[in-house]
PyMOL Python script that loads the backbone (N, CA, C, O; Angstrom):
from pymol import cmd

cmd.read_pdbstr("""\
ATOM      1  N   MET A   1     -36.986 -13.198  77.270  1.00  0.00           N
ATOM      2  CA  MET A   1     -37.977 -13.277  78.305  1.00  0.00           C
ATOM      3  C   MET A   1     -37.370 -12.806  79.630  1.00  0.00           C
ATOM      4  O   MET A   1     -37.536 -13.461  80.659  1.00  0.00           O
ATOM      5  N   HIS A   2     -36.684 -11.701  79.600  1.00  0.00           N
ATOM      6  CA  HIS A   2     -36.034 -11.175  80.796  1.00  0.00           C
ATOM      7  C   HIS A   2     -37.069 -10.697  81.807  1.00  0.00           C
ATOM      8  O   HIS A   2     -38.031 -10.012  81.459  1.00  0.00           O
ATOM      9  N   GLU A   3     -36.855 -11.069  83.051  1.00  0.00           N
ATOM     10  CA  GLU A   3     -37.635 -10.596  84.197  1.00  0.00           C
ATOM     11  C   GLU A   3     -39.145 -10.851  84.076  1.00  0.00           C
ATOM     12  O   GLU A   3     -39.945 -10.081  84.608  1.00  0.00           O
ATOM     13  N   VAL A   4     -39.531 -11.908  83.390  1.00  0.00           N
ATOM     14  CA  VAL A   4     -40.940 -12.286  83.281  1.00  0.00           C
ATOM     15  C   VAL A   4     -41.382 -12.930  84.591  1.00  0.00           C
ATOM     16  O   VAL A   4     -40.636 -13.720  85.170  1.00  0.00           O
ATOM     17  N   ASP A   5     -42.571 -12.608  85.060  1.00  0.00           N
ATOM     18  CA  ASP A   5     -43.105 -13.189  86.288  1.00  0.00           C
ATOM     19  C   ASP A   5     -44.046 -14.337  85.932  1.00  0.00           C
ATOM     20  O   ASP A   5     -45.173 -14.119  85.487  1.00  0.00           O
ATOM     21  N   PHE A   6     -43.562 -15.568  86.135  1.00  0.00           N
ATOM     22  CA  PHE A   6     -44.347 -16.766  85.876  1.00  0.00           C
ATOM     23  C   PHE A   6     -45.000 -17.294  87.157  1.00  0.00           C
ATOM     24  O   PHE A   6     -45.439 -18.444  87.183  1.00  0.00           O
ATOM     25  N   SER A   7     -45.073 -16.496  88.202  1.00  0.00           N
ATOM     26  CA  SER A   7     -45.678 -16.935  89.463  1.00  0.00           C
ATOM     27  C   SER A   7     -47.104 -17.412  89.222  1.00  0.00           C
ATOM     28  O   SER A   7     -47.903 -16.756  88.555  1.00  0.00           O
ATOM     29  N   GLU A   8     -47.390 -18.573  89.789  1.00  0.00           N
ATOM     30  CA  GLU A   8     -48.720 -19.182  89.729  1.00  0.00           C
ATOM     31  C   GLU A   8     -49.220 -19.401  88.300  1.00  0.00           C
ATOM     32  O   GLU A   8     -50.423 -19.392  88.042  1.00  0.00           O
ATOM     33  N   THR A   9     -48.274 -19.599  87.377  1.00  0.00           N
ATOM     34  CA  THR A   9     -48.607 -19.837  85.967  1.00  0.00           C
ATOM     35  C   THR A   9     -48.535 -21.333  85.679  1.00  0.00           C
ATOM     36  O   THR A   9     -47.671 -22.029  86.211  1.00  0.00           O
ATOM     37  N   ASP A  10     -49.429 -21.820  84.847  1.00  0.00           N
ATOM     38  CA  ASP A  10     -49.414 -23.214  84.419  1.00  0.00           C
ATOM     39  C   ASP A  10     -48.663 -23.302  83.095  1.00  0.00           C
ATOM     40  O   ASP A  10     -49.176 -22.899  82.050  1.00  0.00           O
ATOM     41  N   LEU A  11     -47.455 -23.827  83.150  1.00  0.00           N
ATOM     42  CA  LEU A  11     -46.629 -24.002  81.949  1.00  0.00           C
ATOM     43  C   LEU A  11     -46.491 -25.480  81.598  1.00  0.00           C
ATOM     44  O   LEU A  11     -45.489 -25.886  81.010  1.00  0.00           O
ATOM     45  N   THR A  12     -47.489 -26.282  81.952  1.00  0.00           N
ATOM     46  CA  THR A  12     -47.455 -27.713  81.679  1.00  0.00           C
ATOM     47  C   THR A  12     -47.187 -27.970  80.200  1.00  0.00           C
ATOM     48  O   THR A  12     -47.891 -27.467  79.324  1.00  0.00           O
ATOM     49  N   GLU A  13     -46.149 -28.768  79.946  1.00  0.00           N
ATOM     50  CA  GLU A  13     -45.723 -29.181  78.602  1.00  0.00           C
ATOM     51  C   GLU A  13     -45.251 -28.037  77.712  1.00  0.00           C
ATOM     52  O   GLU A  13     -45.132 -28.218  76.500  1.00  0.00           O
ATOM     53  N   ALA A  14     -44.982 -26.869  78.280  1.00  0.00           N
ATOM     54  CA  ALA A  14     -44.431 -25.761  77.482  1.00  0.00           C
ATOM     55  C   ALA A  14     -43.004 -26.102  77.057  1.00  0.00           C
ATOM     56  O   ALA A  14     -42.291 -26.820  77.758  1.00  0.00           O
ATOM     57  N   VAL A  15     -42.606 -25.585  75.920  1.00  0.00           N
ATOM     58  CA  VAL A  15     -41.232 -25.742  75.432  1.00  0.00           C
ATOM     59  C   VAL A  15     -40.620 -24.349  75.408  1.00  0.00           C
ATOM     60  O   VAL A  15     -41.018 -23.497  74.613  1.00  0.00           O
ATOM     61  N   LEU A  16     -39.650 -24.129  76.286  1.00  0.00           N
ATOM     62  CA  LEU A  16     -38.993 -22.825  76.369  1.00  0.00           C
ATOM     63  C   LEU A  16     -37.704 -22.890  75.551  1.00  0.00           C
ATOM     64  O   LEU A  16     -36.600 -22.914  76.096  1.00  0.00           O
ATOM     65  N   GLU A  17     -37.870 -22.916  74.256  1.00  0.00           N
ATOM     66  CA  GLU A  17     -36.763 -23.120  73.333  1.00  0.00           C
ATOM     67  C   GLU A  17     -35.927 -21.856  73.180  1.00  0.00           C
ATOM     68  O   GLU A  17     -36.430 -20.799  72.798  1.00  0.00           O
ATOM     69  N   GLN A  18     -34.627 -21.990  73.489  1.00  0.00           N
ATOM     70  CA  GLN A  18     -33.651 -20.903  73.357  1.00  0.00           C
ATOM     71  C   GLN A  18     -34.090 -19.631  74.092  1.00  0.00           C
ATOM     72  O   GLN A  18     -33.803 -18.526  73.631  1.00  0.00           O
ATOM     73  N   CYS A  19     -34.772 -19.772  75.213  1.00  0.00           N
ATOM     74  CA  CYS A  19     -35.248 -18.613  75.978  1.00  0.00           C
ATOM     75  C   CYS A  19     -34.214 -18.167  76.998  1.00  0.00           C
ATOM     76  O   CYS A  19     -33.719 -18.977  77.782  1.00  0.00           O
ATOM     77  N   ASP A  20     -33.888 -16.893  76.988  1.00  0.00           N
ATOM     78  CA  ASP A  20     -33.032 -16.296  78.006  1.00  0.00           C
ATOM     79  C   ASP A  20     -33.957 -15.860  79.143  1.00  0.00           C
ATOM     80  O   ASP A  20     -34.703 -14.890  79.007  1.00  0.00           O
ATOM     81  N   LEU A  21     -33.905 -16.574  80.252  1.00  0.00           N
ATOM     82  CA  LEU A  21     -34.828 -16.371  81.367  1.00  0.00           C
ATOM     83  C   LEU A  21     -34.195 -15.611  82.532  1.00  0.00           C
ATOM     84  O   LEU A  21     -34.584 -15.798  83.684  1.00  0.00           O
ATOM     85  N   ILE A  22     -33.221 -14.757  82.227  1.00  0.00           N
ATOM     86  CA  ILE A  22     -32.561 -14.011  83.290  1.00  0.00           C
ATOM     87  C   ILE A  22     -33.589 -13.148  84.036  1.00  0.00           C
ATOM     88  O   ILE A  22     -34.346 -12.388  83.432  1.00  0.00           O
ATOM     89  N   GLY A  23     -33.589 -13.285  85.337  1.00  0.00           N
ATOM     90  CA  GLY A  23     -34.486 -12.509  86.177  1.00  0.00           C
ATOM     91  C   GLY A  23     -35.923 -12.994  86.191  1.00  0.00           C
ATOM     92  O   GLY A  23     -36.769 -12.390  86.851  1.00  0.00           O
ATOM     93  N   ALA A  24     -36.220 -14.076  85.474  1.00  0.00           N
ATOM     94  CA  ALA A  24     -37.586 -14.617  85.463  1.00  0.00           C
ATOM     95  C   ALA A  24     -37.922 -15.177  86.844  1.00  0.00           C
ATOM     96  O   ALA A  24     -37.060 -15.724  87.531  1.00  0.00           O
ATOM     97  N   ILE A  25     -39.179 -15.031  87.234  1.00  0.00           N
ATOM     98  CA  ILE A  25     -39.640 -15.497  88.546  1.00  0.00           C
ATOM     99  C   ILE A  25     -40.560 -16.697  88.351  1.00  0.00           C
ATOM    100  O   ILE A  25     -41.543 -16.632  87.613  1.00  0.00           O
ATOM    101  N   PHE A  26     -40.223 -17.791  89.024  1.00  0.00           N
ATOM    102  CA  PHE A  26     -41.050 -18.985  89.046  1.00  0.00           C
ATOM    103  C   PHE A  26     -41.365 -19.271  90.508  1.00  0.00           C
ATOM    104  O   PHE A  26     -40.480 -19.655  91.272  1.00  0.00           O
ATOM    105  N   GLN A  27     -42.604 -19.086  90.893  1.00  0.00           N
ATOM    106  CA  GLN A  27     -43.014 -19.352  92.273  1.00  0.00           C
ATOM    107  C   GLN A  27     -44.451 -19.861  92.244  1.00  0.00           C
ATOM    108  O   GLN A  27     -45.342 -19.215  91.693  1.00  0.00           O
ATOM    109  N   ASN A  28     -44.660 -21.026  92.846  1.00  0.00           N
ATOM    110  CA  ASN A  28     -45.967 -21.689  92.809  1.00  0.00           C
ATOM    111  C   ASN A  28     -46.435 -21.903  91.377  1.00  0.00           C
ATOM    112  O   ASN A  28     -47.629 -21.831  91.083  1.00  0.00           O
ATOM    113  N   SER A  29     -45.475 -22.168  90.484  1.00  0.00           N
ATOM    114  CA  SER A  29     -45.771 -22.405  89.078  1.00  0.00           C
ATOM    115  C   SER A  29     -45.926 -23.899  88.834  1.00  0.00           C
ATOM    116  O   SER A  29     -45.349 -24.717  89.550  1.00  0.00           O
ATOM    117  N   ILE A  30     -46.704 -24.247  87.824  1.00  0.00           N
ATOM    118  CA  ILE A  30     -46.837 -25.642  87.419  1.00  0.00           C
ATOM    119  C   ILE A  30     -45.935 -25.833  86.205  1.00  0.00           C
ATOM    120  O   ILE A  30     -46.209 -25.327  85.117  1.00  0.00           O
ATOM    121  N   LEU A  31     -44.856 -26.575  86.421  1.00  0.00           N
ATOM    122  CA  LEU A  31     -43.840 -26.766  85.390  1.00  0.00           C
ATOM    123  C   LEU A  31     -43.735 -28.239  84.999  1.00  0.00           C
ATOM    124  O   LEU A  31     -42.679 -28.697  84.562  1.00  0.00           O
ATOM    125  N   GLU A  32     -44.819 -28.966  85.156  1.00  0.00           N
ATOM    126  CA  GLU A  32     -44.815 -30.397  84.864  1.00  0.00           C
ATOM    127  C   GLU A  32     -44.648 -30.631  83.367  1.00  0.00           C
ATOM    128  O   GLU A  32     -45.389 -30.084  82.550  1.00  0.00           O
ATOM    129  N   LYS A  33     -43.675 -31.442  83.030  1.00  0.00           N
ATOM    130  CA  LYS A  33     -43.311 -31.778  81.647  1.00  0.00           C
ATOM    131  C   LYS A  33     -42.842 -30.563  80.845  1.00  0.00           C
ATOM    132  O   LYS A  33     -42.790 -30.624  79.617  1.00  0.00           O
ATOM    133  N   THR A  34     -42.502 -29.473  81.512  1.00  0.00           N
ATOM    134  CA  THR A  34     -41.977 -28.294  80.823  1.00  0.00           C
ATOM    135  C   THR A  34     -40.564 -28.592  80.338  1.00  0.00           C
ATOM    136  O   THR A  34     -39.782 -29.219  81.052  1.00  0.00           O
ATOM    137  N   ASP A  35     -40.237 -28.153  79.146  1.00  0.00           N
ATOM    138  CA  ASP A  35     -38.936 -28.426  78.533  1.00  0.00           C
ATOM    139  C   ASP A  35     -38.040 -27.188  78.638  1.00  0.00           C
ATOM    140  O   ASP A  35     -38.232 -26.198  77.932  1.00  0.00           O
ATOM    141  N   PHE A  36     -37.066 -27.273  79.533  1.00  0.00           N
ATOM    142  CA  PHE A  36     -36.080 -26.210  79.746  1.00  0.00           C
ATOM    143  C   PHE A  36     -34.733 -26.557  79.101  1.00  0.00           C
ATOM    144  O   PHE A  36     -33.750 -25.855  79.338  1.00  0.00           O
ATOM    145  N   ARG A  37     -34.664 -27.609  78.301  1.00  0.00           N
ATOM    146  CA  ARG A  37     -33.366 -28.109  77.830  1.00  0.00           C
ATOM    147  C   ARG A  37     -32.533 -27.092  77.077  1.00  0.00           C
ATOM    148  O   ARG A  37     -31.306 -27.144  77.163  1.00  0.00           O
ATOM    149  N   THR A  38     -33.135 -26.171  76.346  1.00  0.00           N
ATOM    150  CA  THR A  38     -32.338 -25.183  75.622  1.00  0.00           C
ATOM    151  C   THR A  38     -32.478 -23.782  76.225  1.00  0.00           C
ATOM    152  O   THR A  38     -31.891 -22.826  75.720  1.00  0.00           O
ATOM    153  N   ALA A  39     -33.256 -23.663  77.304  1.00  0.00           N
ATOM    154  CA  ALA A  39     -33.390 -22.374  78.004  1.00  0.00           C
ATOM    155  C   ALA A  39     -32.113 -22.113  78.806  1.00  0.00           C
ATOM    156  O   ALA A  39     -31.371 -23.040  79.130  1.00  0.00           O
ATOM    157  N   PHE A  40     -31.871 -20.847  79.117  1.00  0.00           N
ATOM    158  CA  PHE A  40     -30.655 -20.516  79.862  1.00  0.00           C
ATOM    159  C   PHE A  40     -30.891 -19.308  80.762  1.00  0.00           C
ATOM    160  O   PHE A  40     -31.876 -18.585  80.616  1.00  0.00           O
ATOM    161  N   ASN A  41     -29.965 -19.110  81.691  1.00  0.00           N
ATOM    162  CA  ASN A  41     -29.976 -18.011  82.662  1.00  0.00           C
ATOM    163  C   ASN A  41     -31.182 -18.046  83.600  1.00  0.00           C
ATOM    164  O   ASN A  41     -31.609 -17.002  84.093  1.00  0.00           O
ATOM    165  N   PHE A  42     -31.727 -19.218  83.847  1.00  0.00           N
ATOM    166  CA  PHE A  42     -32.828 -19.314  84.803  1.00  0.00           C
ATOM    167  C   PHE A  42     -32.289 -19.761  86.160  1.00  0.00           C
ATOM    168  O   PHE A  42     -31.276 -20.454  86.252  1.00  0.00           O
ATOM    169  N   SER A  43     -32.986 -19.350  87.193  1.00  0.00           N
ATOM    170  CA  SER A  43     -32.650 -19.744  88.552  1.00  0.00           C
ATOM    171  C   SER A  43     -33.931 -19.715  89.367  1.00  0.00           C
ATOM    172  O   SER A  43     -34.538 -18.659  89.547  1.00  0.00           O
ATOM    173  N   PHE A  44     -34.344 -20.881  89.862  1.00  0.00           N
ATOM    174  CA  PHE A  44     -35.539 -20.936  90.689  1.00  0.00           C
ATOM    175  C   PHE A  44     -35.482 -22.125  91.628  1.00  0.00           C
ATOM    176  O   PHE A  44     -34.701 -23.056  91.435  1.00  0.00           O
ATOM    177  N   ASP A  45     -36.322 -22.075  92.641  1.00  0.00           N
ATOM    178  CA  ASP A  45     -36.342 -23.079  93.696  1.00  0.00           C
ATOM    179  C   ASP A  45     -37.314 -24.197  93.314  1.00  0.00           C
ATOM    180  O   ASP A  45     -38.516 -23.952  93.209  1.00  0.00           O
ATOM    181  N   PRO A  46     -36.818 -25.414  93.106  1.00  0.00           N
ATOM    182  CA  PRO A  46     -37.696 -26.533  92.765  1.00  0.00           C
ATOM    183  C   PRO A  46     -38.727 -26.838  93.857  1.00  0.00           C
ATOM    184  O   PRO A  46     -39.792 -27.385  93.571  1.00  0.00           O
ATOM    185  N   GLU A  47     -38.414 -26.489  95.090  1.00  0.00           N
ATOM    186  CA  GLU A  47     -39.335 -26.765  96.193  1.00  0.00           C
ATOM    187  C   GLU A  47     -40.558 -25.849  96.169  1.00  0.00           C
ATOM    188  O   GLU A  47     -41.550 -26.138  96.839  1.00  0.00           O
ATOM    189  N   LEU A  48     -40.509 -24.758  95.416  1.00  0.00           N
ATOM    190  CA  LEU A  48     -41.616 -23.809  95.361  1.00  0.00           C
ATOM    191  C   LEU A  48     -42.459 -23.957  94.100  1.00  0.00           C
ATOM    192  O   LEU A  48     -43.343 -23.140  93.841  1.00  0.00           O
ATOM    193  N   ASN A  49     -42.185 -25.010  93.307  1.00  0.00           N
ATOM    194  CA  ASN A  49     -42.876 -25.212  92.033  1.00  0.00           C
ATOM    195  C   ASN A  49     -43.162 -26.698  91.830  1.00  0.00           C
ATOM    196  O   ASN A  49     -42.443 -27.553  92.347  1.00  0.00           O
ATOM    197  N   ARG A  50     -44.212 -26.994  91.076  1.00  0.00           N
ATOM    198  CA  ARG A  50     -44.509 -28.376  90.712  1.00  0.00           C
ATOM    199  C   ARG A  50     -43.758 -28.684  89.421  1.00  0.00           C
ATOM    200  O   ARG A  50     -43.995 -28.049  88.393  1.00  0.00           O
ATOM    201  N   MET A  51     -42.840 -29.672  89.475  1.00  0.00           N
ATOM    202  CA  MET A  51     -41.932 -29.890  88.350  1.00  0.00           C
ATOM    203  C   MET A  51     -41.854 -31.334  87.866  1.00  0.00           C
ATOM    204  O   MET A  51     -40.898 -31.695  87.180  1.00  0.00           O
ATOM    205  N   LYS A  52     -42.815 -32.151  88.198  1.00  0.00           N
ATOM    206  CA  LYS A  52     -42.750 -33.559  87.837  1.00  0.00           C
ATOM    207  C   LYS A  52     -42.517 -33.723  86.332  1.00  0.00           C
ATOM    208  O   LYS A  52     -43.248 -33.169  85.510  1.00  0.00           O
ATOM    209  N   LYS A  53     -41.502 -34.482  86.002  1.00  0.00           N
ATOM    210  CA  LYS A  53     -41.114 -34.818  84.627  1.00  0.00           C
ATOM    211  C   LYS A  53     -40.696 -33.623  83.776  1.00  0.00           C
ATOM    212  O   LYS A  53     -40.734 -33.706  82.549  1.00  0.00           O
ATOM    213  N   ALA A  54     -40.298 -32.517  84.397  1.00  0.00           N
ATOM    214  CA  ALA A  54     -39.729 -31.395  83.641  1.00  0.00           C
ATOM    215  C   ALA A  54     -38.390 -31.841  83.054  1.00  0.00           C
ATOM    216  O   ALA A  54     -37.748 -32.743  83.592  1.00  0.00           O
ATOM    217  N   LYS A  55     -37.969 -31.222  81.966  1.00  0.00           N
ATOM    218  CA  LYS A  55     -36.743 -31.616  81.265  1.00  0.00           C
ATOM    219  C   LYS A  55     -35.731 -30.484  81.327  1.00  0.00           C
ATOM    220  O   LYS A  55     -36.054 -29.320  81.091  1.00  0.00           O
ATOM    221  N   PHE A  56     -34.469 -30.865  81.659  1.00  0.00           N
ATOM    222  CA  PHE A  56     -33.380 -29.905  81.767  1.00  0.00           C
ATOM    223  C   PHE A  56     -32.133 -30.471  81.112  1.00  0.00           C
ATOM    224  O   PHE A  56     -31.953 -31.688  81.060  1.00  0.00           O
ATOM    225  N   SER A  57     -31.277 -29.599  80.614  1.00  0.00           N
ATOM    226  CA  SER A  57     -29.961 -30.030  80.145  1.00  0.00           C
ATOM    227  C   SER A  57     -29.055 -30.128  81.370  1.00  0.00           C
ATOM    228  O   SER A  57     -29.372 -29.590  82.431  1.00  0.00           O
ATOM    229  N   LEU A  58     -27.952 -30.801  81.220  1.00  0.00           N
ATOM    230  CA  LEU A  58     -27.008 -30.948  82.326  1.00  0.00           C
ATOM    231  C   LEU A  58     -26.519 -29.587  82.813  1.00  0.00           C
ATOM    232  O   LEU A  58     -26.419 -29.375  84.022  1.00  0.00           O
ATOM    233  N   GLN A  59     -26.210 -28.657  81.905  1.00  0.00           N
ATOM    234  CA  GLN A  59     -25.728 -27.338  82.309  1.00  0.00           C
ATOM    235  C   GLN A  59     -26.832 -26.495  82.954  1.00  0.00           C
ATOM    236  O   GLN A  59     -26.538 -25.590  83.736  1.00  0.00           O
ATOM    237  N   GLY A  60     -28.096 -26.783  82.635  1.00  0.00           N
ATOM    238  CA  GLY A  60     -29.207 -26.041  83.219  1.00  0.00           C
ATOM    239  C   GLY A  60     -29.508 -26.402  84.656  1.00  0.00           C
ATOM    240  O   GLY A  60     -30.174 -25.643  85.361  1.00  0.00           O
ATOM    241  N   ILE A  61     -29.029 -27.550  85.101  1.00  0.00           N
ATOM    242  CA  ILE A  61     -29.291 -28.000  86.474  1.00  0.00           C
ATOM    243  C   ILE A  61     -28.758 -27.003  87.502  1.00  0.00           C
ATOM    244  O   ILE A  61     -29.325 -26.884  88.588  1.00  0.00           O
ATOM    245  N   ALA A  62     -27.705 -26.303  87.189  1.00  0.00           N
ATOM    246  CA  ALA A  62     -27.131 -25.326  88.121  1.00  0.00           C
ATOM    247  C   ALA A  62     -28.162 -24.270  88.532  1.00  0.00           C
ATOM    248  O   ALA A  62     -28.128 -23.782  89.661  1.00  0.00           O
ATOM    249  N   GLY A  63     -29.075 -23.917  87.628  1.00  0.00           N
ATOM    250  CA  GLY A  63     -30.107 -22.929  87.925  1.00  0.00           C
ATOM    251  C   GLY A  63     -31.108 -23.394  88.964  1.00  0.00           C
ATOM    252  O   GLY A  63     -31.839 -22.585  89.536  1.00  0.00           O
ATOM    253  N   LEU A  64     -31.144 -24.708  89.212  1.00  0.00           N
ATOM    254  CA  LEU A  64     -32.042 -25.253  90.220  1.00  0.00           C
ATOM    255  C   LEU A  64     -31.374 -25.341  91.587  1.00  0.00           C
ATOM    256  O   LEU A  64     -32.042 -25.547  92.600  1.00  0.00           O
ATOM    257  N   LEU A  65     -30.069 -25.186  91.609  1.00  0.00           N
ATOM    258  CA  LEU A  65     -29.311 -25.340  92.848  1.00  0.00           C
ATOM    259  C   LEU A  65     -28.788 -24.021  93.389  1.00  0.00           C
ATOM    260  O   LEU A  65     -28.086 -23.998  94.400  1.00  0.00           O
ATOM    261  N   HIS A  66     -29.120 -22.936  92.732  1.00  0.00           N
ATOM    262  CA  HIS A  66     -28.592 -21.615  93.080  1.00  0.00           C
ATOM    263  C   HIS A  66     -28.808 -21.255  94.546  1.00  0.00           C
ATOM    264  O   HIS A  66     -27.925 -20.659  95.161  1.00  0.00           O
ATOM    265  N   LYS A  67     -29.960 -21.603  95.122  1.00  0.00           N
ATOM    266  CA  LYS A  67     -30.276 -21.225  96.500  1.00  0.00           C
ATOM    267  C   LYS A  67     -29.314 -21.839  97.512  1.00  0.00           C
ATOM    268  O   LYS A  67     -29.177 -21.342  98.630  1.00  0.00           O
ATOM    269  N   TYR A  68     -28.646 -22.927  97.110  1.00  0.00           N
ATOM    270  CA  TYR A  68     -27.711 -23.586  98.023  1.00  0.00           C
ATOM    271  C   TYR A  68     -26.318 -22.963  98.007  1.00  0.00           C
ATOM    272  O   TYR A  68     -25.467 -23.332  98.817  1.00  0.00           O
ATOM    273  N   GLN A  69     -26.083 -22.039  97.110  1.00  0.00           N
ATOM    274  CA  GLN A  69     -24.808 -21.322  96.988  1.00  0.00           C
ATOM    275  C   GLN A  69     -23.619 -22.285  96.906  1.00  0.00           C
ATOM    276  O   GLN A  69     -22.602 -22.106  97.575  1.00  0.00           O
ATOM    277  N   ILE A  70     -23.780 -23.309  96.066  1.00  0.00           N
ATOM    278  CA  ILE A  70     -22.693 -24.257  95.862  1.00  0.00           C
ATOM    279  C   ILE A  70     -22.005 -23.960  94.532  1.00  0.00           C
ATOM    280  O   ILE A  70     -22.590 -23.343  93.641  1.00  0.00           O
ATOM    281  N   GLU A  71     -20.777 -24.400  94.414  1.00  0.00           N
ATOM    282  CA  GLU A  71     -20.023 -24.199  93.178  1.00  0.00           C
ATOM    283  C   GLU A  71     -20.031 -25.490  92.381  1.00  0.00           C
ATOM    284  O   GLU A  71     -19.728 -26.560  92.908  1.00  0.00           O
ATOM    285  N   ILE A  72     -20.376 -25.382  91.118  1.00  0.00           N
ATOM    286  CA  ILE A  72     -20.415 -26.536  90.242  1.00  0.00           C
ATOM    287  C   ILE A  72     -19.376 -26.333  89.142  1.00  0.00           C
ATOM    288  O   ILE A  72     -19.366 -25.296  88.479  1.00  0.00           O
ATOM    289  N   GLU A  73     -18.512 -27.313  88.950  1.00  0.00           N
ATOM    290  CA  GLU A  73     -17.480 -27.221  87.933  1.00  0.00           C
ATOM    291  C   GLU A  73     -17.665 -28.333  86.911  1.00  0.00           C
ATOM    292  O   GLU A  73     -18.191 -29.400  87.231  1.00  0.00           O
ATOM    293  N   ASN A  74     -17.230 -28.080  85.682  1.00  0.00           N
ATOM    294  CA  ASN A  74     -17.263 -29.121  84.631  1.00  0.00           C
ATOM    295  C   ASN A  74     -16.124 -30.089  84.822  1.00  0.00           C
ATOM    296  O   ASN A  74     -15.979 -31.032  84.045  1.00  0.00           O
TER     297      ASN A  74
END
""", "prot")
cmd.dss("prot")
cmd.show_as("cartoon", "prot")
cmd.util.cbc("prot")
cmd.orient("prot")
């Protein structure tokens, strides 16, 4: 799912299983209860999307913090 534009898309309760989301755009998207636990290479701003009860793996959290340009180490 490279470079897919999910802007203003309702992905409520979607399961993005093993999806490579490199370059995907999430802006004004509804991501409530969306399951990103096995998705990878995503990066988007949580402040620009509705994400209540969305699910992420620990390693996927870095994709939500990209805008802050911080370094996360294991």
